[in-house]
C-alpha positions as CSV (number, residue, x, y, z in Angstrom):
1,M,20.9,0.1,22.7
2,D,23.2,2.9,21.4
3,S,22.0,5.8,19.4
4,E,23.7,4.7,16.2
5,F,21.8,1.4,16.3
6,F,18.5,3.2,16.8
7,S,19.1,5.7,14.0
8,A,20.4,3.1,11.5
9,G,18.2,0.1,12.5
10,M,15.1,1.1,14.4
11,L,14.2,4.5,12.9
12,P,13.2,3.1,9.5
13,L,10.9,0.5,11.3
14,V,9.3,3.3,13.4
15,A,8.8,5.4,10.3
16,L,7.1,2.4,8.6
17,A,4.8,1.9,11.5
18,G,3.9,5.6,11.4
19,R,3.2,5.2,7.7
20,I,0.8,2.4,8.2
21,I,-1.3,4.2,10.9
22,L,-1.5,7.5,9.0
23,L,-2.3,5.9,5.7
24,G,-5.2,4.1,7.3
25,F,-6.7,7.4,8.5
26,E,-5.8,9.2,5.2
27,R,-8.4,7.4,3.1
28,I,-11.2,8.3,5.4
29,V,-10.2,12.0,5.4
30,V,-9.8,12.0,1.7
31,K,-13.2,10.5,1.2
32,R,-14.7,13.3,3.3
33,L,-12.7,15.9,1.5
34,G,-13.4,14.7,-2.1
35,S,-17.1,13.8,-1.8
36,D,-19.2,16.1,-4.0
37,N,-16.1,18.1,-5.0
38,D,-13.8,18.3,-8.0
39,P,-11.1,15.7,-7.6
40,F,-8.5,18.1,-9.1
41,A,-9.2,20.7,-6.4
42,A,-9.0,18.1,-3.6
43,T,-5.7,16.8,-5.0
44,V,-4.2,20.3,-5.1
45,L,-5.0,20.8,-1.4
46,F,-4.0,17.2,-0.6
47,F,-0.4,17.9,-1.8
48,G,-0.2,21.7,-1.6
49,L,-1.0,21.8,2.1
50,G,1.1,18.7,2.6
51,A,4.1,20.6,1.2
52,L,3.2,23.7,3.3
53,L,3.1,21.7,6.5
54,L,6.4,20.1,5.8
55,A,8.1,23.4,4.9
56,P,9.2,24.2,8.6
57,F,11.2,21.0,8.7
58,V,12.9,21.3,5.4
59,P,16.7,21.8,5.8
60,W,17.0,24.9,3.6
61,D,20.8,24.9,4.0
62,T,20.9,21.7,2.0
63,P,23.8,21.9,-0.5
64,W,23.0,22.9,-4.0
65,S,24.4,19.6,-5.2
66,Q,21.4,17.9,-3.6
67,W,18.8,20.4,-4.7
68,S,20.0,20.0,-8.3
69,R,19.5,16.3,-8.1
70,M,15.8,16.7,-7.3
71,G,14.9,17.3,-10.9
72,T,13.8,13.7,-10.9
73,A,10.8,14.9,-8.8
74,F,9.5,16.6,-12.0
75,G,9.3,13.2,-13.7
76,A,7.9,11.3,-10.7
77,G,5.4,14.2,-10.2
78,V,3.7,13.3,-13.5
79,F,2.9,9.8,-12.3
80,Y,1.8,11.0,-8.8
81,A,-0.3,13.8,-10.1
82,A,-2.3,11.5,-12.4
83,A,-2.4,8.8,-9.7
84,F,-3.8,10.9,-6.9
85,V,-6.5,12.5,-9.1
86,C,-7.6,8.9,-9.7
87,Y,-7.2,8.1,-6.0
88,V,-9.3,11.0,-4.8
89,R,-11.9,10.3,-7.5
90,S,-12.1,6.7,-6.5
91,L,-12.6,7.3,-2.8
92,S,-15.1,10.1,-3.4
93,M,-17.4,8.0,-5.6
94,G,-17.0,4.5,-4.1
95,E,-17.2,2.8,-0.7
96,A,-13.9,3.1,1.2
97,S,-14.0,-0.5,2.3
98,L,-14.3,-1.6,-1.4
99,V,-11.8,0.6,-3.1
100,S,-9.1,0.9,-0.4
101,P,-7.8,-2.7,-0.6
102,L,-7.3,-2.1,-4.4
103,Y,-4.8,0.6,-3.5
104,N,-2.6,-2.2,-2.5
105,A,-2.5,-3.5,-6.1
106,N,0.4,-1.2,-6.5
107,V,2.6,-3.8,-4.8
108,L,1.7,-6.2,-7.6
109,F,2.8,-3.7,-10.2
110,L,5.7,-2.7,-8.0
111,A,7.1,-6.2,-7.8
112,V,7.2,-6.4,-11.5
113,L,8.6,-2.9,-12.0
114,A,11.2,-3.5,-9.3
115,F,12.3,-6.7,-11.0
116,V,12.6,-5.0,-14.4
117,F,14.2,-1.7,-13.4
118,L,15.7,-2.1,-9.9
119,G,17.0,-5.7,-10.3
120,E,15.1,-7.0,-7.2
121,P,14.5,-10.8,-7.4
122,L,11.1,-12.2,-8.5
123,T,11.0,-15.6,-6.8
124,V,8.5,-18.4,-6.8
125,L,7.3,-17.3,-3.4
126,K,6.8,-13.7,-4.6
127,V,4.8,-15.0,-7.6
128,S,2.6,-16.9,-5.1
129,G,2.1,-13.7,-3.2
130,L,1.0,-11.9,-6.4
131,V,-1.5,-14.7,-7.0
132,L,-2.9,-14.2,-3.5
133,L,-3.2,-10.5,-4.2
134,V,-5.3,-11.1,-7.3
135,Y,-7.4,-13.7,-5.6
136,G,-8.0,-11.4,-2.6
137,A,-9.1,-8.6,-5.0
138,S,-11.7,-10.9,-6.5
139,R,-13.2,-11.5,-3.1
140,L,-14.0,-7.9,-2.6
141,S,-17.1,-8.4,-4.8
142,P,-17.9,-12.2,-4.7
143,Q,-20.1,-13.3,-7.6
144,G,-19.8,-17.1,-7.4
145,S,-16.7,-17.6,-9.5
146,F,-13.3,-16.0,-9.8
147,L,-13.8,-14.7,-13.3
148,R,-17.2,-13.2,-12.5
149,S,-15.9,-11.7,-9.3
150,M,-12.9,-10.1,-11.0
151,A,-15.2,-8.8,-13.7
152,A,-17.5,-7.2,-11.1
153,V,-14.5,-5.5,-9.5
154,V,-13.0,-4.3,-12.8
155,S,-16.4,-3.1,-14.1
156,D,-16.9,-0.8,-11.1
157,P,-15.9,2.7,-12.1
158,A,-14.5,3.6,-8.6
159,C,-12.5,0.4,-8.6
160,R,-11.0,1.2,-12.0
161,F,-9.9,4.6,-10.8
162,M,-8.1,2.9,-7.9
163,I,-6.4,0.3,-10.0
164,A,-5.2,3.1,-12.3
165,A,-3.9,5.0,-9.3
166,S,-2.1,1.9,-8.1
167,L,-0.2,1.4,-11.3
168,L,0.8,5.0,-11.5
169,I,1.9,5.0,-7.9
170,A,4.1,1.9,-8.5
171,C,5.8,3.8,-11.3
172,G,6.5,6.7,-9.0
173,R,7.8,4.5,-6.2
174,V,10.5,3.1,-8.6
175,V,11.7,6.7,-9.1
176,D,11.5,7.4,-5.3
177,T,13.7,4.4,-4.6
178,A,16.3,5.5,-7.0
179,M,16.4,8.9,-5.2
180,V,16.6,7.8,-1.5
181,S,18.1,4.3,-1.6
182,D,21.6,3.5,-0.4
183,S,23.1,4.8,-3.6
184,G,21.6,8.2,-2.9
185,R,21.3,8.2,0.9
186,D,23.0,11.6,1.1
187,L,19.8,13.1,-0.3
188,D,17.6,14.5,2.4
189,P,14.2,12.9,2.3
190,V,12.4,15.9,3.8
191,A,13.7,18.2,1.1
192,Y,12.9,15.7,-1.6
193,C,9.4,15.2,-0.3
194,F,8.8,18.9,-0.1
195,V,9.9,19.4,-3.7
196,L,7.9,16.5,-5.0
197,Y,4.7,17.6,-3.2
198,S,5.1,21.1,-4.5
199,V,5.6,19.8,-8.1
200,I,2.5,17.6,-7.9
201,A,0.4,20.5,-6.5
202,V,1.5,22.8,-9.3
203,Y,0.9,20.1,-12.0
204,V,-2.7,19.4,-10.8
205,F,-3.5,23.1,-10.2
206,A,-2.4,23.8,-13.8
207,A,-4.6,21.0,-15.0
208,A,-7.5,22.4,-13.0
209,A,-6.9,25.8,-14.5
210,V,-7.0,24.4,-18.0
211,R,-10.3,22.8,-17.2
212,G,-11.6,26.1,-15.9
213,H,-11.8,24.9,-12.3
214,A,-9.0,26.8,-10.6
215,R,-11.5,28.6,-8.3
216,D,-12.8,25.3,-7.0
217,V,-9.5,24.9,-5.1
218,F,-10.1,28.1,-3.1
219,H,-13.7,27.3,-2.6
220,L,-13.0,23.9,-1.2
221,L,-10.3,25.3,1.1
222,R,-12.8,27.9,2.3
223,T,-15.7,25.6,2.9
224,R,-13.8,22.6,4.3
225,P,-10.6,24.0,5.9
226,A,-10.4,21.3,8.6
227,E,-10.6,18.4,6.2
228,S,-8.2,20.1,3.8
229,F,-5.4,20.7,6.4
230,L,-5.9,17.3,8.0
231,A,-5.7,15.5,4.7
232,G,-2.6,17.5,3.7
233,G,-0.9,16.9,7.0
234,I,-1.6,13.2,7.0
235,N,-0.5,12.9,3.4
236,G,2.7,14.8,3.8
237,Y,3.9,13.0,6.9
238,S,2.8,9.5,5.9
239,Y,4.8,9.9,2.7
240,L,7.8,11.3,4.5
241,F,7.7,8.2,6.8
242,L,7.8,6.0,3.7
243,L,10.8,7.8,2.3
244,M,12.6,7.5,5.7
245,A,11.8,3.7,5.7
246,L,13.1,3.4,2.1
247,T,16.6,4.6,3.2
248,R,17.2,1.2,4.8
249,I,14.3,-1.1,3.8
250,D,13.8,-2.5,0.3
251,V,10.8,-1.0,-1.6
252,S,9.5,-4.5,-2.1
253,V,9.3,-4.8,1.7
254,A,8.1,-1.4,2.7
255,E,5.2,-1.2,0.3
256,P,3.7,-4.6,1.3
257,A,4.1,-3.7,4.9
258,S,2.2,-0.5,4.2
259,M,-0.7,-2.7,3.1
260,L,-1.6,-3.3,6.8
261,S,-3.1,0.2,6.7
262,V,-6.1,-1.2,4.8
263,L,-7.2,-3.0,8.0
264,V,-7.2,0.4,9.8
265,T,-9.2,1.9,6.9
266,L,-11.8,-0.8,6.9
267,L,-12.5,-0.5,10.7
268,L,-12.7,3.3,10.3
269,A,-15.1,2.9,7.3
270,R,-17.4,0.8,9.4
271,R,-17.4,3.3,12.2
272,S,-17.5,6.5,10.1
273,F,-19.8,5.5,7.2
274,G,-21.6,2.4,8.4
275,E,-20.1,0.3,5.6
276,R,-20.4,-3.5,5.7
277,I,-16.9,-4.8,5.9
278,G,-17.3,-8.5,6.8
279,A,-16.4,-10.1,3.4
280,R,-14.1,-7.2,2.5
281,M,-12.1,-7.7,5.6
282,S,-11.4,-11.3,4.8
283,A,-10.4,-10.2,1.2
284,A,-8.1,-7.6,2.6
285,V,-6.5,-10.2,4.9
286,V,-5.8,-12.4,1.9
287,M,-4.3,-9.5,0.0
288,V,-2.1,-8.6,3.0
289,A,-1.0,-12.3,3.3
290,G,-0.1,-12.2,-0.4
291,A,1.9,-9.0,0.2
292,W,3.9,-10.6,3.0
293,C,4.7,-13.6,0.7
294,L,6.7,-11.0,-1.3
295,V,9.0,-10.3,1.6
296,L,9.7,-13.8,3.0
């Protein structure tokens, strides 16, 4: 196997596998970091430290022509800033095994957005996959019927935060793909990731300051330094792996594959928090199956 084949064909697949594993651990760490803390403060550290830990690997000699194109990050950052405040809030107030599978609802929103804005096809099989995703979500809180089960999920505040995060993340992914797809493959993903994370951290810190909670960021860093740096590192590199995968893999493939991380999260939630995951594991499997229908 020559190096050209590895770099062009295998590296995106390896990056996607790394994304799946890190994302599975990420939710557990974020739950520990965000519990009993302001979600704005946790989100600032989540992205600010992620950017800091990526900084040594940023190619600072990147031509200005590339840096100037990263203004898109200021738009994508709006979606991600709002999304991850919701994400942290959801994990901090709800059970990880309940809300984590709902993160994968972003693939439902993404399939529609990719069809509308990126021209990716929406086939009968993909529609079937979306139906499975919705059905699987209803099985996270079974109440005897589909409608009552969905109502139970939607009425849960932590679940609503995660659904909102999923929609906003899907919007951000559409912007990401436009930046790092084949049409823009000369754009360095590390540099783009660094800029985007810095933008998100600044946005959320500004929001925290407006709310009078800027000091909470420094208090959280001082009282939970290990969780802060671990969350930032996992976040930064899992997202970087996604960008690397998107250089050769369609967003409608990479995002459903990332859903496999929920199985890692559920197993860790049982071990770390003693959560009951039996019914939720089966629901997650149905949602993952639906996601894979989107890529067949």
